[in-house]
N, C-alpha and C positions, 0 to 999 in steps of 0.2 A: 246802286249795284256797282258802279265804277269805283266809287270811293271805298266800298267794302273790299273789292279786289285789290285796290291800291294799298289799303291798310294791311292786307294779308301779305302782299309782296314785300312791303316795307318791313313788316315783322320778320319775314323769312330772311331778308338781307341782314337785319340786326342779329338774328340768331346765328346765321352763318358767320358773321363777323366775330361774334363772341366765341363761337366754337373754334374759329381759326386762331384767335388770340390764345385760347386755352391750349390748343395743340402746339402752337409755337412755343409757349412757355414750357410745356412738357418736354419738347425736343431740346430746348435750351438747357433745361436741367440735366437731361441725359448727356448732352454735349459737355457741359461743365464737369459732370461726374467722370467723364473720360479724360478731359484735359487736365483737371486739377491734380491727379496723381503724378503726371509727368512734371507739372510745375512744382509740386511738392518735392519730388525727387531732385529736381534741379537746384532749388535753394537749400535743401537739406544736405546736399553733397558739399555745400560751402561752409558747413558747420564743423566744429570739432566734436569729438565723441561726448565730452562732458556737457556741452551746450545742448546737443541733441537729446541726451537722456533727461535733461532738466525740463525741456519743453519741445515736443516733436512737431508742433504746429507753427509756432511763431517764426518770423523771418530771422535770419542770422544777424546778430548784433555786430559781429566783426567777421564779415565774409572772408574766406581764405581759400586759395587753390592748393593748399598743402596736400589734401587727399589725392588730387590728380597727380601732383608731382611725385608723391610716394609710390603710387601705383605704376606710373610710367617709368620711374627710375630704379625701383627696387627689383633686382633680378630674380628674387624669390617668387614673385607673383606670376611671371611669364605671360603677362597680358598681351604684349605685342606678338609673341610667338603663337599664343592661343588664337588670336585673331587671324593670323596668317594661316594657321592650320584649318580653321573653320572656313576661311575664304577658299582655300585650295580644295578641301573636301566637298564643300557645297557646290562650287563651280563645276568640278568634274562630275559629281553625282547628277546635278541638274542637266548637264549636257547629255549624258548617256540616257537619262530618263526621258528627256524630250525626243532624242533621236530614236531610241528603241520604241518608245511609245507611239511615235508617228508611224514608223514602219509596220509594227505589229498591228496597230489600230487600222491602218489602211488595208492590210491583207485580210483582216477579219471582216471588214466592211464590204470589200469588193469580191472576195473569192470564197467559195465553199470547197474545202479540201478535206482529205482524210485526217481526222484528229482535230477538226475545227471546233466541234462541240467540246471535246476534252480540254482543249486549250482555253476555250471561253470559260468553262467551269473552273479550271485551275486559277484563272485570273480572278474570277468571282470569289473563290475561296480566299484569295489573297486580300480581298477587301473585307470579308466577313470575319475572318479569324483575327482576334486581337494580337497585334504584333508582339506585345510584351509577354504573351504566353509562350513565345518562341525564344525567349532570352536564354534559358538554360540549354536547350538543344543547340542553338547557334554557338554559345560559348564553348560547349564540348567539342563541336565539329571544328571550330576555329583553333582551339587549343591542340587538338590531335593533329591537325594539318599544318600547324605552325603559321597560321594566317593572322593571329592576333598580335596586337601591339606593333603594328607597322603603320606607315603614313597612309597606306592605301586600304587599311583594314575596314574602315567605316564606309568606304565607297560601295562595297559589295552589298551589304544589307540595305543601305539607303536606296540604291538603285532597285533592288529586288522589291522592297516594300513600296516604292514610289511608282513602279510600273503599272499596277492594276488600274488605279484611278486615271493615269495618263492614257492608257489604252482605251478605256471606256469613253473618255471625253473625246479623243480623236476619232474613235469609231463612230460615235454619234454624229460628229461634225462631217466626216467624210461621206456618210450616207446622204447628206443634203447636197453634196456637190454632184452636178450632172455628169454622167459618164461620157456625154457627148464631147466634153472638153478633152478627155484623154483620146477619144477616137479621132478628133480633129488633129491633135498633136501627132498621133500615129500616122495619119494620112500625110502630114507635112514632113514626115521622115524622122520624128523623134523616137529614140529608143525608149525602152520601158524605164530604164534608170533615169534618163533625162526627163522624161515625162513626169516621173514620180517626184523628183527633186526640183524641177524648174517650173512645173505647171501646178501640181497639187500642193506641194509644200507652201508656196507663197499664199495660196488660198486658205490654207489651214493655219496661217500665222496667228490669227486671234486666239484660237483655242490652244495653240502651243505657248503663247504668252501666258495664258491662264494657268496652264500646267507648270510653267517655269516659276510663276509667282507662288503658287501653292507649295511647290517642292522646295523653293528657296527658303521660305519661312520654316518649313518642316525640318529640313536638314540643318539649318542654322541653330534651331532651338532644341534639337534632339539631345537627350541626356542619358537615357537608360543604356542604350547600346554602347555609347562612348564610355560610360562608367564601367561596364562589364568587360569590354574588349580592349580598352587602352589602359596601360599601367604606367608607361613612361611619361613623366611630367612634361618633357619636351614635345610630346605628341598630343597633349590634351587640347580639346576644343574649348570654345568660349564657355559653354555651360559647366564644364568641369572646372575651369579656372575660377568661376564664381564661388565654388565651394571653399576656396582657400580663405575667404574672409569671414567665415563662420567658425567660431571656436566652440569648445565643448561646454563652456560655462558662460560665455558672453560673445556678443557680436558687435563689430564696429560698423554700425549701420550707415553713417555718412560715407565711409570708405566703400561699402557695398554699393551704395547708390551712385557714387562716382564711377565705380567699375562698370555698373550696369549702363550708365549713359555712354561710356567709352565704347562698350561692346555693341550698343544699339546704333552707334553712329554710322557704320557702313551700310546697314540695312536702310536707315532713314535717308542717307544720301542717295542710295540706289533708287529708292522710291521717288524722290524728288526729280532725279534725272529722267526716269522713265515713267513719270506719272501719267502722261497722256496715253502712252502705249498700254500701261497697266489698266487704265479705265476702259479703253477700247477692248482690250482682251477679255476683261471680266464681263463686260456687257455682251460682247459677241459670243463668248463661251457659254454664257447663261442662256442666251436665246437659241443658239444653234444646237448646243449639246443637250 
């Protein structure tokens, strides 16, 4: 009897070990499938156009940084200005999304006021309605009011479309924060504003980091509204700048990949600097929200 049980437990351990190896191999394959495109972009950007068209997979025989030099030194591409435009637009938009999302989410979570349900439904509709279905109405409104083609043009739609998800994440998080904290702060003499920003805001930092991460990637990569609302080349953002490398009959793919790596650099650097805060924010936001 004992040997039979021992045999079954041994067989189970072997089966679990084999299953673990298989799962690890599957995860390794998925990881390589994500890493290889970046690696491929990196060494393909070191090729010339003729070499890339001859063989898109092999490593470059004569690596060159000429693509990077041309992109950074050619004034016709406006890559540097486009990066600065994207950084400015993204930073301002994310700041207002996080600030307004926190304040509105707090009030929706803590108070019942006239128009509470109407505001909640309006924000819900902002999440349900596809944003690209509003391209034409927004273009007409911005054109009639002379709001298009300015450095601040994209900030308004980015904030408007980023607020609903921010409000709902903050609202769900604030509901888990005990009201006793605010009552204690009030007894100690804190005003409402001080209690809101000095007591509740630090507690909500994880979910606010989550919102900032999501909206940073969304604003940085947004293309449709930038294409419709921005005409001046000097005001274009990174996604618009990438369209300069695609011609009507041919495309310079090594140069495109070099430009993509240059424009990805700020986001990658930002991620590595704030990697710990990003992971904490995503986990806390997922659990609390």
